[in-house]
Each structure stands twice: as structure tokens, then as C-alpha cells.
N, CA, C and O atoms as a printed pandas DataFrame, in Angstrom:
     atom_number atom_name residue_name chain_id  residue_number  x_coord  y_coord  z_coord
0              1         N          MET        A               1    0.458  -24.061  -13.830
1              2        CA          MET        A               1    0.580  -25.480  -14.090
2              3         C          MET        A               1    0.059  -26.236  -12.882
3              4         O          MET        A               1    0.069  -25.718  -11.765
4              5         N          GLN        A               2   -0.394  -27.449  -13.104
5              6        CA          GLN        A               2   -0.982  -28.243  -12.028
6              7         C          GLN        A               2   -0.574  -29.712  -12.198
7              8         O          GLN        A               2   -0.666  -30.278  -13.287
8              9         N          ARG        A               3   -0.134  -30.297  -11.116
9             10        CA          ARG        A               3    0.192  -31.731  -11.106
10            11         C          ARG        A               3   -1.086  -32.471  -10.742
11            12         O          ARG        A               3   -1.683  -32.214   -9.697
12            13         N          ILE        A               4   -1.503  -33.390  -11.607
13            14        CA          ILE        A               4   -2.757  -34.101  -11.391
14            15         C          ILE        A               4   -2.552  -35.603  -11.529
15            16         O          ILE        A               4   -1.576  -36.060  -12.124
16            17         N          LYS        A               5   -3.482  -36.357  -10.972
17            18        CA          LYS        A               5   -3.474  -37.809  -11.156
18            19         C          LYS        A               5   -3.835  -38.099  -12.605
19            20         O          LYS        A               5   -4.590  -37.349  -13.224
20            21         N          LEU        A               6   -3.303  -39.173  -13.138
21            22        CA          LEU        A               6   -3.577  -39.522  -14.528
22            23         C          LEU        A               6   -5.084  -39.688  -14.757
23            24         O          LEU        A               6   -5.587  -39.356  -15.831
24            25         N          GLU        A               7   -5.800  -40.199  -13.756
25            26        CA          GLU        A               7   -7.258  -40.397  -13.895
26            27         C          GLU        A               7   -8.002  -39.075  -14.069
27            28         O          GLU        A               7   -9.113  -39.054  -14.599
28            29         N          GLN        A               8   -7.393  -37.970  -13.626
29            30        CA          GLN        A               8   -8.029  -36.660  -13.741
30            31         C          GLN        A               8   -7.756  -36.005  -15.086
31            32         O          GLN        A               8   -8.392  -35.010  -15.433
32            33         N          ALA        A               9   -6.831  -36.545  -15.834
33            34        CA          ALA        A               9   -6.454  -35.975  -17.127
34            35         C          ALA        A               9   -7.536  -36.242  -18.158
35            36         O          ALA        A               9   -8.246  -37.246  -18.094
36            37         N          ALA        A              10   -7.647  -35.325  -19.111
37            38        CA          ALA        A              10   -8.650  -35.457  -20.167
38            39         C          ALA        A              10   -8.045  -34.999  -21.492
39            40         O          ALA        A              10   -7.134  -34.172  -21.519
40            41         N          PRO        A              11   -8.563  -35.547  -22.584
41            42        CA          PRO        A              11   -8.109  -35.082  -23.897
42            43         C          PRO        A              11   -8.299  -33.570  -24.003
43            44         O          PRO        A              11   -9.290  -33.015  -23.528
44            45         N          GLY        A              12   -7.325  -32.920  -24.638
45            46        CA          GLY        A              12   -7.381  -31.474  -24.801
46            47         C          GLY        A              12   -6.494  -30.725  -23.826
47            48         O          GLY        A              12   -6.078  -29.599  -24.102
48            49         N          MET        A              13   -6.198  -31.342  -22.676
49            50        CA          MET        A              13   -5.260  -30.719  -21.744
50            51         C          MET        A              13   -3.881  -30.733  -22.384
51            52         O          MET        A              13   -3.601  -31.556  -23.256
52            53         N          VAL        A              14   -3.017  -29.812  -21.946
53            54        CA          VAL        A              14   -1.685  -29.688  -22.533
54            55         C          VAL        A              14   -0.633  -29.927  -21.455
55            56         O          VAL        A              14   -0.719  -29.377  -20.357
56            57         N          LEU        A              15    0.359  -30.753  -21.778
57            58        CA          LEU        A              15    1.421  -31.046  -20.818
58            59         C          LEU        A              15    2.278  -29.812  -20.556
59            60         O          LEU        A              15    2.696  -29.123  -21.487
60            61         N          ALA        A              16    2.533  -29.542  -19.281
61            62        CA          ALA        A              16    3.407  -28.431  -18.895
62            63         C          ALA        A              16    4.833  -28.930  -18.669
63            64         O          ALA        A              16    5.783  -28.148  -18.699
64            65         N          LYS        A              17    4.973  -30.224  -18.445
65            66        CA          LYS        A              17    6.289  -30.853  -18.276
66            67         C          LYS        A              17    6.288  -32.160  -19.044
67            68         O          LYS        A              17    5.254  -32.806  -19.209
68            69         N          ARG        A              18    7.477  -32.536  -19.512
69            70        CA          ARG        A              18    7.548  -33.799  -20.247
70            71         C          ARG        A              18    7.269  -34.958  -19.310
71            72         O          ARG        A              18    7.481  -34.870  -18.100
72            73         N          VAL        A              19    6.789  -36.043  -19.893
73            74        CA          VAL        A              19    6.459  -37.243  -19.130
74            75         C          VAL        A              19    7.496  -38.306  -19.465
75            76         O          VAL        A              19    7.772  -38.588  -20.631
76            77         N          GLU        A              20    8.071  -38.894  -18.398
77            78        CA          GLU        A              20    9.098  -39.919  -18.564
78            79         C          GLU        A              20    8.652  -41.213  -17.893
79            80         O          GLU        A              20    7.877  -41.199  -16.936
80            81         N          ASN        A              21    9.156  -42.329  -18.411
81            82        CA          ASN        A              21    8.902  -43.603  -17.741
82            83         C          ASN        A              21    9.876  -43.758  -16.573
83            84         O          ASN        A              21   10.679  -42.861  -16.314
84            85         N          GLU        A              22    9.812  -44.880  -15.872
85            86        CA          GLU        A              22   10.646  -45.068  -14.682
86            87         C          GLU        A              22   12.142  -45.106  -15.000
87            88         O          GLU        A              22   12.963  -44.937  -14.098
88            89         N          ARG        A              23   12.507  -45.324  -16.259
89            90        CA          ARG        A              23   13.920  -45.339  -16.661
90            91         C          ARG        A              23   14.394  -43.977  -17.181
91            92         O          ARG        A              23   15.545  -43.829  -17.592
92            93         N          GLY        A              24   13.500  -42.988  -17.159
93            94        CA          GLY        A              24   13.873  -41.652  -17.594
94            95         C          GLY        A              24   13.713  -41.396  -19.080
95            96         O          GLY        A              24   14.112  -40.344  -19.579
96            97         N          MET        A              25   13.132  -42.351  -19.787
97            98        CA          MET        A              25   12.905  -42.161  -21.223
98            99         C          MET        A              25   11.656  -41.303  -21.421
99           100         O          MET        A              25   10.623  -41.542  -20.795
100          101         N          ALA        A              26   11.761  -40.313  -22.286
101          102        CA          ALA        A              26   10.637  -39.413  -22.543
102          103         C          ALA        A              26    9.523  -40.140  -23.296
103          104         O          ALA        A              26    9.760  -40.792  -24.312
104          105         N          LEU        A              27    8.308  -40.012  -22.773
105          106        CA          LEU        A              27    7.133  -40.567  -23.449
106          107         C          LEU        A              27    6.416  -39.485  -24.245
107          108         O          LEU        A              27    5.850  -39.753  -25.305
108          109         N          CYS        A              28    6.445  -38.255  -23.723
109          110        CA          CYS        A              28    5.823  -37.116  -24.388
110          111         C          CYS        A              28    6.515  -35.846  -23.935
111          112         O          CYS        A              28    6.933  -35.732  -22.782
112          113         N          LYS        A              29    6.634  -34.893  -24.845
113          114        CA          LYS        A              29    7.317  -33.647  -24.500
114          115         C          LYS        A              29    6.330  -32.596  -23.997
115          116         O          LYS        A              29    5.121  -32.685  -24.209
116          117         N          GLU        A              30    6.895  -31.608  -23.330
117          118        CA          GLU        A              30    6.136  -30.451  -22.866
118          119         C          GLU        A              30    5.437  -29.802  -24.056
119          120         O          GLU        A              30    6.006  -29.700  -25.143
120          121         N          GLY        A              31    4.195  -29.362  -23.839
121          122        CA          GLY        A              31    3.442  -28.699  -24.900
122          123         C          GLY        A              31    2.558  -29.635  -25.703
123          124         O          GLY        A              31    1.809  -29.184  -26.569
124          125         N          THR        A              32    2.632  -30.936  -25.429
125          126        CA          THR        A              32    1.822  -31.909  -26.154
126          127         C          THR        A              32    0.377  -31.854  -25.681
127          128         O          THR        A              32    0.110  -31.872  -24.480
128          129         N          GLU        A              33   -0.554  -31.787  -26.627
129          130        CA          GLU        A              33   -1.978  -31.839  -26.274
130          131         C          GLU        A              33   -2.371  -33.295  -26.079
131          132         O          GLU        A              33   -2.101  -34.141  -26.931
132          133         N          LEU        A              34   -3.007  -33.580  -24.953
133          134        CA          LEU        A              34   -3.369  -34.952  -24.624
134          135         C          LEU        A              34   -4.521  -35.458  -25.483
135          136         O          LEU        A              34   -5.460  -34.729  -25.802
136          137         N          THR        A              35   -4.414  -36.735  -25.843
137          138        CA          THR        A              35   -5.474  -37.437  -26.574
138          139         C          THR        A              35   -5.771  -38.720  -25.808
139          140         O          THR        A              35   -5.039  -39.084  -24.888
140          141         N          ASP        A              36   -6.836  -39.397  -26.188
141          142        CA          ASP        A              36   -7.158  -40.677  -25.551
142          143         C          ASP        A              36   -6.018  -41.673  -25.709
143          144         O          ASP        A              36   -5.696  -42.400  -24.770
144          145         N          SER        A              37   -5.402  -41.713  -26.898
145          146        CA          SER        A              37   -4.325  -42.682  -27.121
146          147         C          SER        A              37   -3.087  -42.354  -26.279
147          148         O          SER        A              37   -2.427  -43.267  -25.781
148          149         N          ILE        A              38   -2.767  -41.088  -26.114
149          150        CA          ILE        A              38   -1.624  -40.710  -25.271
150          151         C          ILE        A              38   -1.902  -41.081  -23.819
151          152         O          ILE        A              38   -1.025  -41.605  -23.132
152          153         N          LEU        A              39   -3.118  -40.812  -23.348
153          154        CA          LEU        A              39   -3.478  -41.158  -21.967
154          155         C          LEU        A              39   -3.402  -42.666  -21.748
155          156         O          LEU        A              39   -2.963  -43.111  -20.687
156          157         N          LEU        A              40   -3.819  -43.453  -22.727
157          158        CA          LEU        A              40   -3.735  -44.911  -22.628
158          159         C          LEU        A              40   -2.275  -45.357  -22.593
159          160         O          LEU        A              40   -1.924  -46.279  -21.857
160          161         N          ARG        A              41   -1.422  -44.703  -23.388
161          162        CA          ARG        A              41    0.008  -45.023  -23.385
162          163         C          ARG        A              41    0.603  -44.758  -21.999
163          164         O          ARG        A              41    1.387  -45.562  -21.496
164          165         N          PHE        A              42    0.231  -43.629  -21.381
165          166        CA          PHE        A              42    0.721  -43.311  -20.038
166          167         C          PHE        A              42    0.250  -44.361  -19.036
167          168         O          PHE        A              42    1.020  -44.814  -18.188
168          169         N          GLU        A              43   -1.007  -44.739  -19.140
169          170        CA          GLU        A              43   -1.561  -45.748  -18.229
170          171         C          GLU        A              43   -0.803  -47.068  -18.377
171          172         O          GLU        A              43   -0.435  -47.690  -17.380
172          173         N          ASN        A              44   -0.573  -47.488  -19.602
173          174        CA          ASN        A              44    0.151  -48.738  -19.854
174          175         C          ASN        A              44    1.602  -48.667  -19.375
175          176         O          ASN        A              44    2.200  -49.692  -19.047
176          177         N          ALA        A              45    2.165  -47.458  -19.334
177          178        CA          ALA        A              45    3.543  -47.278  -18.878
178          179         C          ALA        A              45    3.629  -47.123  -17.361
179          180         O          ALA        A              45    4.722  -46.991  -16.809
180          181         N          GLY        A              46    2.489  -47.139  -16.695
181          182        CA          GLY        A              46    2.491  -47.032  -15.240
182          183         C          GLY        A              46    2.645  -45.615  -14.706
183          184         O          GLY        A              46    3.042  -45.426  -13.556
184          185         N          ILE        A              47    2.336  -44.624  -15.525
185          186        CA          ILE        A              47    2.421  -43.225  -15.096
186          187         C          ILE        A              47    1.238  -42.934  -14.169
187          188         O          ILE        A              47    0.092  -43.228  -14.508
188          189         N          SER        A              48    1.520  -42.362  -13.009
189          190        CA          SER        A              48    0.464  -42.044  -12.044
190          191         C          SER        A              48    0.086  -40.577  -12.040
191          192         O          SER        A              48   -1.078  -40.238  -11.824
192          193         N          PHE        A              49    1.060  -39.693  -12.279
193          194        CA          PHE        A              49    0.828  -38.256  -12.235
194          195         C          PHE        A              49    1.437  -37.585  -13.460
195          196         O          PHE        A              49    2.455  -38.030  -13.990
196          197         N          ILE        A              50    0.795  -36.504  -13.899
197          198        CA          ILE        A              50    1.343  -35.675  -14.966
198          199         C          ILE        A              50    1.159  -34.209  -14.561
199          200         O          ILE        A              50    0.358  -33.895  -13.681
200          201         N          THR        A              51    1.907  -33.325  -15.209
201          202        CA          THR        A              51    1.772  -31.889  -14.953
202          203         C          THR        A              51    1.244  -31.228  -16.209
203          204         O          THR        A              51    1.836  -31.333  -17.283
204          205         N          VAL        A              52    0.107  -30.538  -16.055
205          206        CA          VAL        A              52   -0.551  -29.909  -17.202
206          207         C          VAL        A              52   -0.565  -28.392  -17.055
207          208         O          VAL        A              52   -0.396  -27.856  -15.959
208          209         N          GLU        A              53   -0.770  -27.713  -18.178
209          210        CA          GLU        A              53   -0.836  -26.254  -18.171
210          211         C          GLU        A              53   -2.119  -25.785  -17.501
211          212         O          GLU        A              53   -3.140  -26.471  -17.518
212          213         N          GLY        A              54   -2.037  -24.596  -16.913
213          214        CA          GLY        A              54   -3.206  -24.035  -16.246
214          215         C          GLY        A              54   -3.533  -24.783  -14.972
215          216         O          GLY        A              54   -2.669  -25.422  -14.371
216          217         N          ARG        A              55   -4.773  -24.699  -14.570
217          218        CA          ARG        A              55   -5.258  -25.415  -13.394
218          219         C          ARG        A              55   -6.630  -25.984  -13.756
219          220         O          ARG        A              55   -7.652  -25.528  -13.244
220          221         N          PRO        A              56   -6.644  -26.982  -14.640
221          222        CA          PRO        A              56   -7.917  -27.486  -15.161
222          223         C          PRO        A              56   -8.730  -28.317  -14.175
223          224         O          PRO        A              56   -9.932  -28.501  -14.370
224          225         N          VAL        A              57   -8.098  -28.817  -13.129
225          226        CA          VAL        A              57   -8.810  -29.662  -12.177
226          227         C          VAL        A              57   -9.141  -28.832  -10.945
227          228         O          VAL        A              57   -8.251  -28.282  -10.296
228          229         N          VAL        A              58  -10.419  -28.749  -10.632
229          230        CA          VAL        A              58  -10.862  -27.990   -9.473
230          231         C          VAL        A              58  -10.661  -28.847   -8.233
231          232         O          VAL        A              58  -11.145  -29.976   -8.152
232          233         N          VAL        A              59   -9.935  -28.286   -7.266
233          234        CA          VAL        A              59   -9.694  -28.965   -6.004
234          235         C          VAL        A              59  -10.586  -28.307   -4.961
235          236         O          VAL        A              59  -10.547  -27.090   -4.778
236          237         N          GLU        A              60  -11.389  -29.115   -4.279
237          238        CA          GLU        A              60  -12.320  -28.576   -3.296
238          239         C          GLU        A              60  -11.581  -27.735   -2.259
239          240         O          GLU        A              60  -10.586  -28.177   -1.685
240          241         N          GLY        A              61  -12.070  -26.535   -2.027
241          242        CA          GLY        A              61  -11.480  -25.649   -1.044
242          243         C          GLY        A              61  -10.354  -24.783   -1.577
243          244         O          GLY        A              61   -9.916  -23.859   -0.891
244          245         N          GLU        A              62   -9.870  -25.056   -2.790
245          246        CA          GLU        A              62   -8.784  -24.272   -3.375
246          247         C          GLU        A              62   -9.356  -23.003   -3.996
247          248         O          GLU        A              62  -10.379  -23.043   -4.680
248          249         N          LYS        A              63   -8.692  -21.882   -3.753
249          250        CA          LYS        A              63   -9.140  -20.610   -4.307
250          251         C          LYS        A              63   -8.804  -20.534   -5.787
251          252         O          LYS        A              63   -7.820  -21.110   -6.251
252          253         N          THR        A              64   -9.643  -19.810   -6.515
253          254        CA          THR        A              64   -9.374  -19.578   -7.937
254          255         C          THR        A              64   -8.279  -18.525   -8.081
255          256         O          THR        A              64   -7.933  -17.834   -7.122
256          257         N          CYS        A              65   -7.746  -18.416   -9.283
257          258        CA          CYS        A              65   -6.734  -17.399   -9.559
258          259         C          CYS        A              65   -7.303  -16.014   -9.262
259          260         O          CYS        A              65   -6.640  -15.193   -8.628
260          261         N          GLU        A              66   -8.500  -15.758   -9.707
261          262        CA          GLU        A              66   -9.145  -14.465   -9.479
262          263         C          GLU        A              66   -9.235  -14.153   -7.991
263          264         O          GLU        A              66   -8.947  -13.031   -7.574
264          265         N          GLU        A              67   -9.632  -15.132   -7.193
265          266        CA          GLU        A              67   -9.736  -14.924   -5.740
266          267         C          GLU        A              67   -8.367  -14.634   -5.124
267          268         O          GLU        A              67   -8.246  -13.766   -4.261
268          269         N          MET        A              68   -7.349  -15.352   -5.562
269          270        CA          MET        A              68   -6.001  -15.138   -5.029
270          271         C          MET        A              68   -5.478  -13.748   -5.408
271          272         O          MET        A              68   -4.877  -13.065   -4.578
272          273         N          LEU        A              69   -5.702  -13.331   -6.646
273          274        CA          LEU        A              69   -5.243  -12.016   -7.085
274          275         C          LEU        A              69   -5.925  -10.898   -6.296
275          276         O          LEU        A              69   -5.284   -9.928   -5.893
276          277         N          HIS        A              70   -7.222  -11.045   -6.085
277          278        CA          HIS        A              70   -7.942  -10.033   -5.308
278          279         C          HIS        A              70   -7.478  -10.004   -3.854
279          280         O          HIS        A              70   -7.410   -8.939   -3.241
280          281         N          GLU        A              71   -7.162  -11.161   -3.311
281          282        CA          GLU        A              71   -6.664  -11.197   -1.936
282          283         C          GLU        A              71   -5.320  -10.480   -1.822
283          284         O          GLU        A              71   -5.089   -9.755   -0.854
284          285         N          VAL        A              72   -4.438  -10.674   -2.793
285          286        CA          VAL        A              72   -3.150   -9.964   -2.783
286          287         C          VAL        A              72   -3.404   -8.455   -2.860
287          288         O          VAL        A              72   -2.796   -7.682   -2.120
288          289         N          GLU        A              73   -4.291   -8.044   -3.746
289          290        CA          GLU        A              73   -4.609   -6.618   -3.863
290          291         C          GLU        A              73   -5.118   -6.059   -2.530
291          292         O          GLU        A              73   -4.728   -4.966   -2.117
292          293         N          ARG        A              74   -5.980   -6.810   -1.873
293          294        CA          ARG        A              74   -6.527   -6.370   -0.585
294          295         C          ARG        A              74   -5.416   -6.234    0.451
295          296         O          ARG        A              74   -5.377   -5.262    1.204
296          297         N          ARG        A              75   -4.522   -7.202    0.486
297          298        CA          ARG        A              75   -3.443   -7.190    1.481
298          299         C          ARG        A              75   -2.445   -6.050    1.266
299          300         O          ARG        A              75   -1.848   -5.558    2.223
300          301         N          PHE        A              76   -2.267   -5.636    0.026
301          302        CA          PHE        A              76   -1.316   -4.571   -0.267
302          303         C          PHE        A              76   -1.990   -3.198   -0.395
303          304         O          PHE        A              76   -1.316   -2.220   -0.717
304          305         N          ALA        A              77   -3.281   -3.105   -0.155
305          306        CA          ALA        A              77   -4.038   -1.870   -0.379
306          307         C          ALA        A              77   -3.509   -0.676    0.400
307          308         O          ALA        A              77   -3.608    0.455   -0.075
308          309         N          LYS        A              78   -2.962   -0.893    1.561
309          310        CA          LYS        A              78   -2.495    0.224    2.389
310          311         C          LYS        A              78   -1.034    0.579    2.129
311          312         O          LYS        A              78   -0.453    1.382    2.860
312          313         N          THR        A              79   -0.441   -0.006    1.105
313          314        CA          THR        A              79    0.982    0.238    0.828
314          315         C          THR        A              79    1.212    0.936   -0.501
315          316         O          THR        A              79    2.316    0.888   -1.043
316          317         N          VAL        A              80    0.182    1.584   -1.033
317          318        CA          VAL        A              80    0.284    2.175   -2.376
318          319         C          VAL        A              80    1.344    3.261   -2.486
319          320         O          VAL        A              80    1.809    3.550   -3.589
320          321         N          SER        A              81    1.735    3.867   -1.378
321          322        CA          SER        A              81    2.731    4.931   -1.446
322          323         C          SER        A              81    4.157    4.432   -1.220
323          324         O          SER        A              81    5.097    5.228   -1.221
324          325         N          ASP        A              82    4.326    3.135   -1.028
325          326        CA          ASP        A              82    5.649    2.563   -0.767
326          327         C          ASP        A              82    6.147    1.844   -2.020
327          328         O          ASP        A              82    5.634    0.778   -2.360
328          329         N          PRO        A              83    7.144    2.412   -2.713
329          330        CA          PRO        A              83    7.632    1.803   -3.959
330          331         C          PRO        A              83    8.148    0.370   -3.779
331          332         O          PRO        A              83    7.970   -0.469   -4.662
332          333         N          THR        A              84    8.776    0.097   -2.651
333          334        CA          THR        A              84    9.293   -1.255   -2.409
334          335         C          THR        A              84    8.143   -2.249   -2.286
335          336         O          THR        A              84    8.201   -3.342   -2.850
336          337         N          MET        A              85    7.107   -1.876   -1.555
337          338        CA          MET        A              85    5.946   -2.764   -1.391
338          339         C          MET        A              85    5.206   -2.943   -2.717
339          340         O          MET        A              85    4.685   -4.024   -2.993
340          341         N          LEU        A              86    5.157   -1.898   -3.532
341          342        CA          LEU        A              86    4.520   -2.025   -4.842
342          343         C          LEU        A              86    5.275   -3.023   -5.725
343          344         O          LEU        A              86    4.665   -3.802   -6.458
344          345         N          LYS        A              87    6.604   -2.990   -5.645
345          346        CA          LYS        A              87    7.411   -3.944   -6.420
346          347         C          LYS        A              87    7.168   -5.372   -5.926
347          348         O          LYS        A              87    7.024   -6.298   -6.725
348          349         N          ILE        A              88    7.125   -5.538   -4.604
349          350        CA          ILE        A              88    6.845   -6.865   -4.031
350          351         C          ILE        A              88    5.465   -7.341   -4.477
351          352         O          ILE        A              88    5.294   -8.504   -4.842
352          353         N          ARG        A              89    4.481   -6.438   -4.447
353          354        CA          ARG        A              89    3.120   -6.771   -4.876
354          355         C          ARG        A              89    3.120   -7.273   -6.322
355          356         O          ARG        A              89    2.485   -8.283   -6.629
356          357         N          GLU        A              90    3.825   -6.576   -7.204
357          358        CA          GLU        A              90    3.880   -6.974   -8.611
358          359         C          GLU        A              90    4.526   -8.348   -8.787
359          360         O          GLU        A              90    4.089   -9.147   -9.615
360          361         N          ILE        A              91    5.561   -8.612   -8.008
361          362        CA          ILE        A              91    6.227   -9.914   -8.072
362          363         C          ILE        A              91    5.276  -11.019   -7.620
363          364         O          ILE        A              91    5.204  -12.076   -8.248
364          365         N          VAL        A              92    4.553  -10.776   -6.539
365          366        CA          VAL        A              92    3.597  -11.766   -6.023
366          367         C          VAL        A              92    2.484  -12.001   -7.045
367          368         O          VAL        A              92    2.117  -13.147   -7.306
368          369         N          LEU        A              93    1.947  -10.929   -7.623
369          370        CA          LEU        A              93    0.886  -11.068   -8.624
370          371         C          LEU        A              93    1.369  -11.847   -9.841
371          372         O          LEU        A              93    0.660  -12.722  -10.339
372          373         N          GLN        A              94    2.573  -11.535  -10.324
373          374        CA          GLN        A              94    3.099  -12.247  -11.491
374          375         C          GLN        A              94    3.334  -13.719  -11.186
375          376         O          GLN        A              94    3.086  -14.581  -12.028
376          377         N          ASN        A              95    3.814  -14.001   -9.982
377          378        CA          ASN        A              95    4.030  -15.386   -9.560
378          379         C          ASN        A              95    2.706  -16.152   -9.563
379          380         O          ASN        A              95    2.650  -17.291  -10.026
380          381         N          LEU        A              96    1.654  -15.540   -9.054
381          382        CA          LEU        A              96    0.334  -16.188   -9.056
382          383         C          LEU        A              96   -0.167  -16.407  -10.480
383          384         O          LEU        A              96   -0.690  -17.474  -10.801
384          385         N          ARG        A              97   -0.007  -15.401  -11.330
385          386        CA          ARG        A              97   -0.447  -15.557  -12.725
386          387         C          ARG        A              97    0.299  -16.706  -13.401
387          388         O          ARG        A              97   -0.296  -17.498  -14.132
388          389         N          ASN        A              98    1.602  -16.789  -13.149
389          390        CA          ASN        A              98    2.380  -17.886  -13.728
390          391         C          ASN        A              98    1.919  -19.226  -13.184
391          392         O          ASN        A              98    1.784  -20.192  -13.935
392          393         N          ARG        A              99    1.678  -19.287  -11.892
393          394        CA          ARG        A              99    1.245  -20.538  -11.257
394          395         C          ARG        A              99   -0.084  -21.023  -11.825
395          396         O          ARG        A              99   -0.274  -22.217  -12.055
396          397         N          TYR        A             100   -0.998  -20.087  -12.047
397          398        CA          TYR        A             100   -2.321  -20.451  -12.543
398          399         C          TYR        A             100   -2.408  -20.440  -14.064
399          400         O          TYR        A             100   -3.460  -20.729  -14.634
400          401         N          GLY        A             101   -1.297  -20.105  -14.720
401          402        CA          GLY        A             101   -1.302  -20.110  -16.179
402          403         C          GLY        A             101   -2.093  -18.968  -16.769
403          404         O          GLY        A             101   -2.599  -19.074  -17.886
404          405         N          GLU        A             102   -2.209  -17.875  -16.035
405          406        CA          GLU        A             102   -2.957  -16.714  -16.506
406          407         C          GLU        A             102   -2.021  -15.763  -17.230
407          408         O          GLU        A             102   -0.847  -15.652  -16.877
408          409         N          ALA        A             103   -2.528  -15.088  -18.225
409          410        CA          ALA        A             103   -1.746  -14.065  -18.928
410          411         C          ALA        A             103   -1.604  -12.852  -18.019
411          412         O          ALA        A             103   -2.502  -12.570  -17.226
412          413         N          PRO        A             104   -0.497  -12.135  -18.118
413          414        CA          PRO        A             104   -0.334  -10.923  -17.322
414          415         C          PRO        A             104   -1.481   -9.955  -17.579
415          416         O          PRO        A             104   -1.978   -9.842  -18.700
416          417         N          SER        A             105   -1.887   -9.267  -16.536
417          418        CA          SER        A             105   -2.999   -8.352  -16.664
418          419         C          SER        A             105   -2.764   -7.120  -15.816
419          420         O          SER        A             105   -2.221   -7.206  -14.715
420          421         N          ASP        A             106   -3.169   -5.988  -16.326
421          422        CA          ASP        A             106   -3.094   -4.753  -15.558
422          423         C          ASP        A             106   -4.487   -4.345  -15.100
423          424         O          ASP        A             106   -4.690   -3.207  -14.675
424          425         N          SER        A             107   -5.434   -5.244  -15.180
425          426        CA          SER        A             107   -6.822   -4.896  -14.885
426          427         C          SER        A             107   -7.128   -4.855  -13.396
427          428         O          SER        A             107   -8.224   -4.449  -13.010
428          429         N          PHE        A             108   -6.191   -5.265  -12.552
429          430        CA          PHE        A             108   -6.451   -5.263  -11.126
430          431         C          PHE        A             108   -6.021   -3.939  -10.522
431          432         O          PHE        A             108   -4.956   -3.412  -10.845
432          433         N          SER        A             109   -6.850   -3.412   -9.649
433          434        CA          SER        A             109   -6.510   -2.187   -8.943
434          435         C          SER        A             109   -6.841   -2.397   -7.475
435          436         O          SER        A             109   -7.546   -3.338   -7.112
436          437         N          PHE        A             110   -6.339   -1.534   -6.659
437          438        CA          PHE        A             110   -6.586   -1.677   -5.242
438          439         C          PHE        A             110   -8.066   -1.509   -4.943
439          440         O          PHE        A             110   -8.700   -0.595   -5.470
440          441         N          PRO        A             111   -8.629   -2.378   -4.104
441          442        CA          PRO        A             111  -10.052   -2.263   -3.771
442          443         C          PRO        A             111  -10.292   -1.052   -2.880
443          444         O          PRO        A             111   -9.399   -0.587   -2.172
444          445         N          GLU        A             112  -11.520   -0.557   -2.938
445          446        CA          GLU        A             112  -11.906    0.552   -2.083
446          447         C          GLU        A             112  -11.925    0.085   -0.631
447          448         O          GLU        A             112  -12.302   -1.052   -0.346
448          449         N          GLU        A             113  -11.527    0.945    0.271
449          450        CA          GLU        A             113  -11.556    0.605    1.701
450          451         C          GLU        A             113  -12.992    0.463    2.150
451          452         O          GLU        A             113  -13.869    1.218    1.732
452          453         N          GLU        A             114  -13.218   -0.511    3.006
453          454        CA          GLU        A             114  -14.578   -0.741    3.512
454          455         C          GLU        A             114  -14.758   -0.106    4.856
455          456         O          GLU        A             114  -15.838   -0.194    5.441
């Protein structure tokens, strides 16, 4: 999920958290697909930020999910024989997948030593 400025939002994005006005009244629930009319309603209500699923807005200098997952694999490459470190690695990988809205994957393996 990613918190973005309302100006960065586009139709087709999906809300990851409900949007409330300043009095706490819900304007839209989690899971709602954004449309032009919903975005205009948020603008008229003075909403500045929303939280959407995935990471649809590219932030300069921010690593992609793929880059982050590979970096974790690289950092844990020398701990393959330690069950505790393997469990920690799996927790870190799952946390990253959740953060980036990626489905769980078993396709990552430890990189070859250089």
C-alpha cells in the first residue's frame, strides 16, 4: 500500500484504507476503485492524501519491490544453514511483499556468490 497525494491519484487505483472527512465521516470504503467523480468528491471535501493498494506512484530514488527482495536475498545468502535466520528472512520477505502489494512467491532463491 502507498500513501499518495490526491493529485497523484488516478482512476483505476484501489483504496487500501477508507477515506474520511475532517469529522471522521467515511467518504469511501477500503477496496473502492477510484473514478474521476470519486476523486472530485475527495477534492471538494478537502482530502489531501489517500492510501491506495500496491505502489502505483514511482518515487524517484525508491527501490522497486523486485530490487528490495533481491537485496534481502543477497544479505541473507550466507545464512542458509541457520534455521533461525531463514525464518527471519521469510518474515522480512513477506513483510516486503505485503508492503508492495505483491503476492507471495517462492521464486526467489539465494544468489550465487560473486
